[in-house]
N, C-alpha and C positions, 0 to 999 in steps of 0.2 A: 504494499500499500504506499502511496506517495505521500510524504509528510511535508507539509507546507510550513515555512518558518513562521514564528509567532509575530514577527513584524519585520518591515523592510525600511531601510533608511530613505529609499526613494521608491516611488510607485513602479510597478512593472510596466514595460512597454512605453517608456518615456520617449519623447521625440524632440529632445532639446537640440537646438542647432548651434553646437559649440563652435563650429568653423566660422560662424558670423563674426565672432570676436577674435579671429586668429591674428589680425594685424595688431590690435590693441594688446593682446597677450604677449606678443613678441616684443613690442615696443617697451611695455612696462618691464618685462624681464631683462631687456638690454639695458635700460636705464638703471635698474636696481643692481645689476651685476657691475656696471661701469662705477656706480657710487661705491660698491663694495671693494672694488679694486683700489679706488682712491683711499678708502679707509684702511686698507692693508698697509699703505705707505704712510698715512697720517690719520689718526694717531698711532696706527700700527696695532699689532697683537700684544696682549699681555702675556708675554712669554713666561712660562713656568720654569722651575729649576731644571727640568729635563733639557731645555733648549737654551737657557741663559747661563746655567752654571750657578753654583752657590751652595748653601747649606740650609736645610730645613729640619726644624726640630719641633716635635710635638710634646708638649708638657701638660701635666695635670696638677692643678693646685688643690690644696685641702678643702677649700670652699669655692664660692663663685670668684672668678678671676677679676683681680683689680688691675686693670691695664696700666693706669698711671703708676702704680706701685712697681709693676713689671718693667716698665720703660725706665723708671728712676734706677732700678737695680741694674739694668743693662747699661745705662749711661755711666754708672759708677765704674764699670769695667771698660769705659771708652768704646761702647758698642752702640753709639747714638743712631747709627745707620740701620740698626735692626729693625725689621718690620714685625709688628706684633698685631695679631688678629684673633678673633674667636674661631674655634674649630670644634663643631659638634656641640657638646653640652656646655653649660655655663662655666664649668671648671676646666675645660679643655682649651689650650692656647697653642697657636701656631707661631713660630718664630723663624723668620727668614733672615739670612745673612748673605752678603754679596760673596761672590767666588773669591777664594784665597789663592795666593800665588803658588802654594805648594801644599802637599799632603800633611806635612808637619804643621804648617800654619792653620790648616783646616781643623786639625785635631785640637790645636791649642785654643782656637776660637770657640769650639764646641765645649771644651773644658771650662773656659771662662764663663760661658753662659750658665752651665751647670752650677759652678761655684757661686755665682752671683745670686741665682734663684734659690739655692739651698741656704745661702746665708741670710738673705733678706726676707725670703718667704719660706719658712721652715715647713717641711712636709711636701714640698713640690717635687714631683718626679718627672724625669725625662722618659717619655715612652718610646720615642723614635728619633734617630738622627740620620738624615740622608745627606750625602755630599756628592755633588757632580762637578767635575773639573771642566774648564772651558773647552778643552779639546774633545772630551767625551760629549759635552752638550752639542758641539758643532756637528759631530758624527751622528748623534741621535736625530738631530734636525735634518740632516741630509738623507739619512736612511728613511725618515718618516715621509719626506717629500718623494723619495724614490718609490716608496710603497704606494702612495697615491697615484703616481704616474703609471706604474706597472699595472695597477688594478684598472685604470681607465683603458689602457692598451689591451689588456686581456678581455675586457668587456667588448671593446670594438671588434676584436678578432672572433669572439663567440657569436655576437649578433650577426656579424658579417657572413659567418658560415651557416647560421641557422636561418637568417632571412637574406633579402637582397641588400646591396650596399646602401640603398637609401634609408633603410631602417637603421643600420649600424651608425651612419653619420648622424641621423636624427637623435638616436639615443645618447651618443657620446657628447654632442654639442649640448644637449639638454643637461646631461650630468655635470658637465663643465659650468654651466650656468648655475646649477644647484649648488655646487661646491663653492663658487665665488660668493653666492648669497650667504652661505653659512659662514664663510670667512668674515663678511661684513657684519653678521649678527654677532660673532665673537669679538670683533673690534669695537662695536657699539656697547655691548653689555659688560666688556672687560672681563669675561670669564677667562680663567687662566688657560693658556694654550700649552698643552703638554702632550705627553704620549697618550693619555686618556682621550684627548680631543682628537688625535689622529685616529684612534680606534672608533670614536663616534662618527667621524666623517667617512671612514671606511664602511661602517654599518649603514649609514645613510645612503651611500652609493649602492650597496648591495640591495637595500630595500627598494630604492628608487628604480634600480635596474629591473627588479622583479615586477614592479608595478607596470613599467613600460613594456616589458615582454608580454604581460597579459593582454594589454591593449593591442600591441602589434600582432600578436598571435591571432586575435579575433579579426583584425584587419585582413590578414593573410587568408584566413578561412573564408571571409566574406568576398574576397577577390575571386575565389573559385566558385563561390555560391551565387553571386550576383554578377554575371558576365557583362551585363550592359549598364550597370549603375555607375554614374559619374563618381570619381574618387572622393570628391568633397562630401557628397551625400553618404557614401559608403563609410567614410571615417566617422561621420556623426552617428550612423547606425552602430558602428562597432563600439564607440565610447558609451553609447547609451545601454547597449547589451551588457557591458562589463561594469557599469556604474556601480551597481550594488556590491559587486565583489571588491572593487577598488575602495569604495568608502567603508565597507565593512571591515576589510583588513586594516585600513588606515586607523579606524576608530579603535580597533582591538589593540593595536600597538601603542596608540596614543594613550588609551586608558591604562595600559600596563606601565608606561613610563611616567605618567602624571604623579603617582605617589612618590616615586624616587625623586622627582624634581621638588616636590613639596616637603618631604620628610626624610630625604636620603642624606642630609648633612652635606658639608662642603665637598666631601670625597666623591659623592655620587651625583649631587645636584647639577653641577656643571655639565656632566655627561648627559643627564636626563633632559635638561632644558635644551641642549643642543640637538638631542634626538627629537624632541617635540617640535622644534622649529624645522628640522629636516623632514619630518613626516608631512607637515603641512605643505612645505615647498615641493618635496618629491611628488606628492599626490597631485597638486595643482599643475605642476609642470608636465605630467603625463598627459593631461587633457589640453592645456593651453599653450604648451611649448612643443613638446615631441610631436604631437599629431599635426599642427600646422607646418612644422619643418618637413615632415613626411609628405604632406600635401604639396608643398612648393617643389620638393625634390622629385616626387614621383608622379605628378600630374600627367606628364607627357611621356612617362616611361612605363609605369605600372599599368596604365590604361590605354595603351596604344590601340588595342582592338576596340575600345569603347569610344574613341574620339568622335565618330559620326553621330552617336546617339545622344551627345550632350545637347544638341539643339532640340527644343521641345518638339517641333514638328516631327523630326525624325524619330523621337521616342514614342510618339503616338503611332506613327507608321509601323514601327517595330512591334509595338503592342498589338496592333491589329493583325500583323502577320502571324 
């Protein structure tokens, strides 16, 4: 027996003409991506210790953290440049120091922080000390960018083999626009950009690719099913047919990430907020960016045999035949 879902996000058999807004969608996307590139250079990303180098220490005070007292204690050890912020619970503190010239200097700075806190705020414990040198951070940044580039290249190859080249180019161009918007989001929100953010962007790329493959797969099926339908109309039909699945999947991932963004603490909230933004961007780009690019690239290639029936009179004649 066929079981119908309890509810649908959109009604069945919708006939929304998405391609009417194809020009506006591409223009808005291009403007946002251009602004995001500008934000990448100024004010730039808030690089974390992974990419900037330095020392990060997580401390826990006996009671609610008194940040003025902590800063005064660090200043007594000539560590005025140390950054202090809340981390997780009210008693958890994150302390950041600039990169030191050597491993011995790094260890000495960490010891000075520990001694100052234990002296001025008895009962304070250091839970974690991470140090990344300048050369290591540069290598991590280079490897992270390389991972993003390789992922986009492999997606291009995969979609090129699975579909025609028009699909592959449309998907990769759209993914590049998605990534640039995510970079702009990170620059505006000042969420720390570290290896966790690289993982978030790679996750967004994977999710967005899956969403575009769903739409493209339906377009390919309908190209075989509707031999004489103009490509613009066929893409609208394909998007409408996959709309419930697209929105349902997006809503599921969105709701799974939302609690992490709200209650995950500093460790997970940045990743989760980036994911939420990427879900919205990836879902909308599948409809308003990837599909219009496919229309522009494939209108005279994917529908060579359907060119005569795009004229209304010819379509009526074909229907009568």
